[in-house]
Steps between C-alpha positions, in 0.01 A plus 500: 500500500632646177324467165696436181387452142658239277622715215403272211136584579553849357802436276312454174558813295661693788866565563636453852454864595134489397450178696642667809292816461182296465572273797584797720191693391285202596651495849744209482813531711712261300553327169584130478688454173495209259857521363400397147307829470828689534713319243541169316811445715407678822785336692744693279358848552786748537541691823404828331162360387438345841559840657260660253226246582538551872500876454188496284313307769626728776404812304144361482499442876525122468727239649594197293384223733669214316498270200275213390457275191875465508583252224282595204798654321754412380368177350618152589527524880406226747572418864399134448687419176723194485745708294766642732578784258134611502494495878824695522369764259173522694679551830718769345187681378339471843810640672503793261127559555558503874763768446256689276230484766738630767628777272141609435435515874274195494430281799334190353577244228197286406604181322194383310597416139315164485618412149861528614453269799295216355576148615548244221296181473816302576775601740282725713701437818822615337325803351362593842847473652640721223238763577571491873872561442443791262238663721724469806790660316280781366350560845841513666611756241181697564557498875844654452336767283230572758219353288242237604481214248159328484398184316139544390247214528294495180195304389488210258493451209719804446748371757573138585755576772435689826124543496437560871661672796564162661692393189691828502592449865623150416720639225633764739603223738658302216689804372640560847533876452358717779486782244244325278140603569156454347194717438122493452357547151128529567374373163716190525426446869123496467539232233750276678477548875245343735476809720358841410742788452459644849570165664806450279637836603427432867683166481798595286593860579605424859746237369707768331506301177251723314657827392261634238140500377355542152127565469286381210171313459477137391342631178841664434360851530581753767383477862139607518431394142391148588338288768800455732462693827807701604361676808584208736856489364553875546357482852739216585798687357409803710460284812843344440652844436621400154724778372619348175389562144167399350538491124205520262559238228200431276547318170169580332473878476132597495413735343868588453820518705456853629138450602580165661784660700268782609218266602741277694657771712166664570363167622807425713519845654136472593568171679812628673325812627178322585629200697604519867 
């Protein structure tokens, strides 16, 4: 198992080099990047800047594990829109972000972005079909680039489309792309799934559909900063010989981003070292 920090946790007031130095000093092996923290048009980053970003991470001893929160910027994107021009622009951005991820050495694309995948009150079936086509095309492009493309189940009311792993699996079947995968976001899962996190992992990891895990408490803080138990999940991941990334992705940084990142990795390392 490899531990990554989602970079927006420590982005406030720090440039990318400082983010990398802090994550590495805390013991993280990777950084999972939210593209909007790099630029207002991250899909248009020039090759020289991409090389600089990758080099900065490498100099700090970090690997860029992948990208998440893909469609925050630029504005106006949607995979469910009934406007063909919006969908075409969104797919173009996703293809370029896949290329960015690969150029940075990343392995994982996490497609959350609930606001850019909302189903309308009317025409939901058509919107769902639009999403399936775009995700399949993005995943196929990712497969050619050597990147795993994961649709992320998220909890309501923030998301009204793909709330559970069963729903994600259904979309994967509808999309018809063997390259499209899904992942476990712990905060969302404990709110939407009927099984605890360890049982979810035990059921879904052997299917090969789950390619990534993000850890956070249902209170939106880091793992270990709430009531959700993570020891059974870590024990299950060890039993299943999970060798992918575990990304720390809190949303409520208590007392601040750096301290939250420190508390999270200390807690997780304790579980990883202390479980059989």
